[in-house]
C-alpha positions as CSV (number, residue, x, y, z in Angstrom):
1,M,41.3,35.5,-15.1
2,N,39.2,34.0,-12.1
3,I,37.9,30.7,-13.2
4,A,35.3,28.3,-11.6
5,I,35.5,24.6,-11.7
6,S,31.3,23.7,-11.8
7,I,30.6,20.0,-11.0
8,D,26.8,18.8,-12.1
9,I,26.5,15.7,-10.6
10,G,23.5,13.5,-12.7
11,G,22.1,10.3,-12.5
12,T,23.5,8.9,-15.7
13,N,26.9,11.3,-16.4
14,T,28.8,13.9,-14.1
15,K,30.3,17.0,-15.8
16,I,33.2,18.8,-15.0
17,A,33.8,22.6,-16.3
18,L,36.0,24.9,-15.9
19,V,34.1,28.5,-16.2
20,N,34.9,32.3,-16.4
21,E,32.9,35.2,-15.1
22,E,31.6,35.6,-18.6
23,G,30.4,32.1,-18.8
24,Q,32.4,31.0,-20.8
25,I,33.1,27.3,-21.0
26,L,37.0,27.1,-21.2
27,R,37.4,23.2,-20.6
28,K,35.3,20.2,-19.9
29,T,35.4,16.4,-19.2
30,A,32.6,14.1,-17.9
31,I,32.6,10.4,-15.8
32,S,30.0,8.1,-15.4
33,T,28.5,8.9,-12.5
34,W,28.0,4.6,-12.0
35,E,31.6,3.4,-12.6
36,G,32.0,1.2,-9.8
37,N,28.8,1.7,-8.0
38,S,30.3,3.0,-5.4
39,K,30.9,6.3,-3.3
40,N,34.7,5.6,-3.2
41,A,34.7,4.9,-6.7
42,F,32.7,8.1,-7.5
43,F,35.0,9.8,-5.6
44,D,38.0,8.5,-7.2
45,N,36.8,9.4,-10.9
46,L,35.6,12.8,-10.0
47,F,39.0,13.8,-8.6
48,S,40.4,12.1,-11.8
49,G,38.3,14.1,-13.8
50,I,39.2,17.6,-11.8
51,N,43.0,16.9,-12.4
52,E,42.5,16.2,-15.8
53,L,41.0,20.1,-16.5
54,V,43.5,21.9,-13.8
55,S,47.0,22.3,-14.6
56,P,49.4,23.5,-12.1
57,E,49.5,27.0,-13.8
58,I,45.8,27.6,-14.0
59,F,45.2,26.0,-10.0
60,H,45.9,29.8,-8.7
61,Q,43.1,31.1,-10.9
62,I,40.6,29.2,-9.7
63,I,38.7,31.0,-6.8
64,G,36.4,28.2,-6.1
65,I,33.8,25.2,-6.7
66,G,30.6,25.1,-7.4
67,I,28.1,21.7,-7.4
68,D,25.1,21.0,-8.4
69,A,23.2,17.6,-7.2
70,P,20.0,16.0,-6.7
71,S,18.7,15.6,-3.4
72,C,21.3,17.9,-1.8
73,V,20.8,20.0,1.5
74,P,23.0,23.0,0.7
75,K,22.7,24.5,4.1
76,E,24.6,21.3,5.5
77,G,26.9,20.7,2.2
78,I,25.8,17.6,1.8
79,I,23.7,15.0,-0.5
80,K,21.3,12.9,1.3
81,G,18.8,10.1,0.2
82,A,19.9,10.0,-3.5
83,S,18.0,8.0,-5.2
84,N,19.6,8.4,-8.4
85,L,23.4,8.2,-7.3
86,P,25.7,5.8,-6.3
87,L,26.0,7.9,-2.8
88,K,23.8,6.4,-0.5
89,G,23.3,8.1,3.4
90,E,24.7,11.3,4.0
91,V,27.7,12.5,2.4
92,P,29.4,15.5,3.2
93,I,30.3,16.6,-0.4
94,V,30.8,20.0,0.8
95,D,34.0,19.5,2.7
96,I,35.4,16.1,1.0
97,L,35.9,18.7,-2.0
98,G,37.1,21.3,0.2
99,I,39.8,19.6,2.1
100,K,40.9,17.9,-1.1
101,Y,41.3,21.1,-3.1
102,K,41.4,23.6,-1.0
103,K,39.2,26.1,-1.8
104,P,35.6,27.4,-1.3
105,V,32.7,25.0,-2.3
106,F,29.3,26.0,-2.9
107,L,26.6,23.5,-3.5
108,C,23.1,23.3,-4.6
109,N,20.1,21.5,-6.2
110,D,20.6,20.6,-9.9
111,A,17.4,22.1,-10.8
112,N,18.3,25.6,-9.3
113,A,21.8,25.4,-10.6
114,A,19.9,25.2,-14.5
115,A,17.5,27.9,-12.9
116,L,20.5,30.3,-11.8
117,G,22.3,29.5,-15.8
118,E,19.2,30.4,-17.6
119,G,18.9,33.4,-15.6
120,E,22.4,34.8,-15.9
121,F,23.1,33.6,-19.6
122,G,19.9,31.6,-21.1
123,N,16.3,32.3,-22.5
124,A,15.5,33.7,-18.9
125,Q,17.9,36.5,-19.2
126,G,15.8,39.5,-17.9
127,L,13.2,37.4,-16.3
128,K,12.0,37.8,-12.6
129,N,9.5,35.0,-11.9
130,F,10.2,31.4,-13.8
131,L,10.6,27.9,-13.7
132,V,13.2,25.7,-15.2
133,V,12.6,22.2,-15.2
134,T,15.6,19.8,-15.7
135,L,14.7,16.4,-17.9
136,G,17.4,13.7,-17.4
137,T,17.7,10.5,-15.8
138,G,15.3,11.9,-13.5
139,L,13.0,15.5,-13.4
140,G,13.6,18.6,-11.3
141,A,12.3,22.1,-11.1
142,G,14.2,25.3,-10.4
143,I,11.9,28.3,-9.4
144,I,12.8,31.9,-9.6
145,V,10.6,34.0,-7.6
146,D,11.0,38.0,-7.5
147,G,14.4,36.9,-8.8
148,K,15.2,34.8,-6.5
149,V,15.5,30.8,-6.1
150,M,13.0,29.6,-3.9
151,T,15.1,26.7,-2.0
152,G,12.7,25.8,1.0
153,Y,13.8,25.6,4.7
154,S,17.2,23.2,3.8
155,G,17.2,23.6,0.1
156,L,15.2,21.0,-0.9
157,S,12.6,22.6,-3.1
158,G,12.2,21.5,-6.6
159,E,11.9,18.2,-6.1
160,M,9.0,17.8,-8.8
161,G,9.9,14.5,-10.1
162,H,8.8,13.4,-7.0
163,I,5.2,15.2,-7.1
164,T,3.0,12.2,-7.1
165,A,1.3,12.2,-10.7
166,V,-0.3,8.9,-10.9
167,K,-1.7,7.4,-7.5
168,N,-0.5,4.0,-6.7
169,G,1.0,4.1,-10.4
170,R,4.6,3.4,-11.3
171,Q,7.4,2.3,-8.7
172,C,10.4,5.1,-8.2
173,G,13.8,4.6,-7.2
174,C,12.6,7.1,-4.2
175,G,10.5,4.0,-2.4
176,R,7.3,5.8,-3.5
177,K,5.0,5.0,-6.6
178,G,3.3,7.1,-9.1
179,C,6.0,9.6,-8.9
180,L,6.2,11.9,-11.7
181,E,9.9,11.3,-13.4
182,T,8.7,7.4,-13.6
183,Y,6.5,8.7,-16.5
184,I,8.7,12.0,-17.9
185,S,12.2,11.7,-18.2
186,A,14.7,9.8,-20.2
187,T,13.6,6.5,-17.8
188,G,10.0,7.7,-17.6
189,I,10.1,7.8,-21.3
190,K,11.5,3.9,-22.1
191,R,9.0,2.8,-19.3
192,N,6.2,4.3,-21.6
193,F,7.3,2.8,-24.3
194,L,7.7,-0.7,-22.8
195,A,3.8,-0.3,-21.3
196,E,2.9,1.3,-24.9
197,L,4.8,-1.8,-26.7
198,A,3.3,-4.3,-24.1
199,D,-0.6,-3.4,-24.8
200,S,-0.2,-2.0,-28.3
201,Q,-1.6,-4.0,-31.6
202,V,0.6,-1.6,-33.6
203,K,4.2,-2.8,-34.0
204,S,7.0,-0.9,-33.8
205,K,10.7,-0.8,-35.5
206,L,12.4,-0.9,-32.1
207,E,10.6,-4.2,-30.9
208,N,13.0,-7.2,-32.0
209,L,15.8,-5.0,-30.3
210,P,17.1,-6.2,-26.7
211,L,15.9,-4.5,-23.6
212,S,19.2,-3.2,-23.0
213,E,19.8,-1.4,-26.4
214,I,16.6,0.8,-26.4
215,T,17.3,4.0,-25.6
216,T,15.0,7.2,-24.9
217,Q,17.4,8.5,-28.0
218,K,16.5,5.8,-30.5
219,I,12.6,5.8,-29.5
220,A,12.9,9.6,-30.1
221,K,14.1,8.9,-33.3
222,A,11.8,6.3,-34.5
223,A,8.7,8.7,-33.0
224,E,10.3,11.7,-35.7
225,E,10.1,8.9,-38.2
226,G,6.1,8.1,-37.5
227,D,7.0,4.7,-35.0
228,I,3.3,4.9,-33.5
229,P,4.5,3.4,-29.8
230,S,6.9,5.7,-30.0
231,L,5.3,8.9,-30.6
232,K,2.6,7.8,-27.8
233,S,5.4,7.2,-25.1
234,F,6.3,10.9,-25.7
235,E,2.6,11.8,-25.9
236,I,1.7,10.4,-22.4
237,G,4.9,11.7,-21.0
238,G,4.2,15.5,-22.4
239,K,0.0,15.1,-21.2
240,I,1.5,14.1,-17.8
241,L,4.3,16.9,-17.5
242,G,1.4,19.3,-18.9
243,E,-1.1,18.6,-16.1
244,N,1.5,19.1,-13.8
245,L,3.3,22.5,-14.6
246,A,-0.4,23.9,-15.1
247,N,-0.5,23.3,-11.3
248,Y,3.0,25.1,-10.5
249,V,1.4,27.7,-13.1
250,H,-1.4,28.5,-10.8
251,L,0.7,28.6,-7.6
252,F,3.6,30.9,-9.1
253,E,2.7,32.6,-12.3
254,P,5.5,32.1,-13.6
255,E,6.4,34.2,-17.2
256,A,8.0,31.5,-18.7
257,I,8.8,27.7,-18.2
258,I,11.7,26.4,-19.9
259,L,12.7,22.9,-20.5
260,A,16.0,22.0,-20.1
261,G,17.7,18.9,-20.4
262,G,18.8,15.9,-22.2
263,L,15.2,14.8,-22.9
264,A,14.0,18.6,-24.0
265,T,16.3,18.9,-27.3
266,V,14.2,16.0,-28.6
267,G,11.7,19.2,-30.0
268,E,8.2,19.4,-30.7
269,I,7.5,15.5,-29.7
270,L,7.4,16.3,-26.2
271,F,6.7,20.3,-26.6
272,T,3.4,20.0,-28.7
273,P,2.1,17.7,-26.1
274,T,3.0,19.2,-22.8
275,I,2.3,22.6,-24.1
276,N,-1.2,21.1,-25.3
277,A,-1.9,19.8,-21.9
278,L,-0.7,22.6,-20.2
279,F,-3.0,25.0,-21.5
280,E,-6.3,22.5,-21.6
281,N,-5.3,22.7,-17.4
282,L,-5.2,26.6,-16.9
283,L,-7.5,28.8,-15.9
284,P,-8.1,31.3,-18.9
285,N,-6.7,34.3,-16.7
286,Y,-3.0,32.4,-17.3
287,I,-3.2,31.4,-20.9
288,D,-1.5,34.9,-22.2
289,T,0.5,35.3,-19.3
290,I,2.8,32.1,-19.9
291,Q,5.6,30.9,-22.8
292,V,7.5,27.2,-22.8
293,L,10.8,27.7,-24.1
294,P,13.8,25.2,-24.6
295,S,16.6,25.9,-22.8
296,A,19.3,28.3,-24.7
297,L,22.2,27.1,-23.2
298,G,22.2,23.5,-24.7
299,A,21.8,20.1,-23.1
300,N,24.4,20.1,-20.7
301,E,25.4,23.7,-20.0
302,A,22.6,24.9,-17.8
303,A,23.3,23.4,-14.5
304,L,27.0,24.0,-15.2
305,L,27.1,27.2,-15.6
306,G,24.7,27.8,-13.1
307,A,27.1,26.3,-10.5
308,S,29.6,28.4,-11.7
309,T,27.2,31.7,-10.5
310,L,27.4,29.9,-7.2
311,V,31.4,30.6,-7.0
312,F,31.5,34.1,-8.7
313,N,27.9,35.6,-6.8
314,K,28.2,33.4,-3.6
315,K,24.3,33.0,-4.2
């Protein structure tokens, strides 16, 4: 049996899995991306995670390593200028993993990997034109046009999270202001909540929690229970996301938009304001041609499975 090592590098956690050609995850683990807060600590933890999964008897079945990450340049095999990772400067991750394990290594943008996973195994099977939006610590977009990933000149396309959504808006980790992911992402929702709490006369059941204990999961749970500031946090984020998705529909006319990542699992409290804003901002010709769907692959598996297709299909 041929097996791929799939590595999904996220802004909070990095997932590692062994995946077969049928898209079955045989074993998986995760490490904290920021534990140790340095490049060396990250790679030490990554190697430990891989070694935990790959026993000597399995190693000969490994035919390659697929990696997805934000802010990567696949043509050069590097991660470059990643604002949400402890990997500063230019990090030659393909060479580092290739030298360590002596296997072919393939790299792509995290949102592109999620799009490959959805197209191969998820809700986009059979579709030739679709958009996958990954909603995690940050926000990315994988764009499939005529059955092919749109990568751009060097592989940097799809940085939807850094579209300027609000001119002179919130400070982003990338150094710019008003980026979309500062309003709609796990961190964006928390910022929405804190801003709403500061401005609102309506009390929240979370308002007495220490700042460090206010999480997106708690905000989502409170929103489901009718907590007004929490609901508003998702309404604000969903509205801004829907408005920007309308621009993508006008440019690329996808058959479907798939919302993936941990934040997308909250369901209607995010999907309803997003879809409403999307359709309010679309030209009438597009309204009956587009559907908005959740990922069929779970919160953390679309990109992992997509990274495996890099190995098996050498995309």
